[in-house]
C-alpha positions in Angstrom: -88.3 145.0 59.0 -87.2 147.0 56.1 -86.7 149.8 58.5 -84.3 147.8 60.2 -82.6 146.2 57.2 -82.2 150.1 56.1 -80.6 151.1 59.5 -78.5 148.0 60.0 -77.4 147.0 56.8 -77.1 150.4 54.5 -75.2 148.6 51.9 -78.2 146.4 50.9 -79.3 147.2 47.5 -82.4 144.8 46.9 -85.0 143.3 49.0 -86.8 140.1 47.9 -90.2 139.3 49.4 -93.1 136.9 48.3 -96.8 136.2 48.8 -99.7 134.7 47.2 -101.4 136.3 44.2 -104.7 136.1 46.1 -103.5 138.3 48.8 -104.5 141.7 47.5 -104.0 143.8 50.4 -100.1 142.7 50.8 -99.8 143.1 47.0 -100.9 146.6 47.3 -98.5 147.3 50.1 -95.6 145.7 48.3 -96.7 147.7 45.2 -96.7 151.0 47.3 -93.3 150.1 48.5 -91.9 149.9 45.0 -91.6 146.3 45.0 -92.0 144.7 41.3 -92.5 141.2 40.3 -89.3 139.4 40.0 -90.0 135.7 39.8 -93.5 133.7 39.7 -94.2 129.9 40.2 -97.2 127.8 40.3 -98.0 124.9 42.8 -100.1 122.0 41.8 -102.1 119.9 44.2 -103.8 116.7 43.5 -105.4 113.8 45.6 -103.3 110.7 45.7 -106.3 108.4 44.7 -107.0 110.5 41.6 -103.1 109.9 40.6 -103.4 106.3 41.4 -106.7 106.1 39.1 -105.0 108.0 36.4 -101.7 105.7 36.6 -104.1 102.6 36.7 -106.1 103.4 33.9 -102.9 104.3 31.8 -101.5 100.8 32.2 
């Protein structure tokens, strides 16, 4: 895809990509290509039963 972007859109100056911090293989490839961290985010997940228990105990 990067080759295609460079070929078809030579005016492009930046490419943004993303993958999980746990994906060491892809992180290594991105690093070798010259990608640098731009932004990070964290996703939290919880079971709804635990949320309801918490809310009921706080009431």
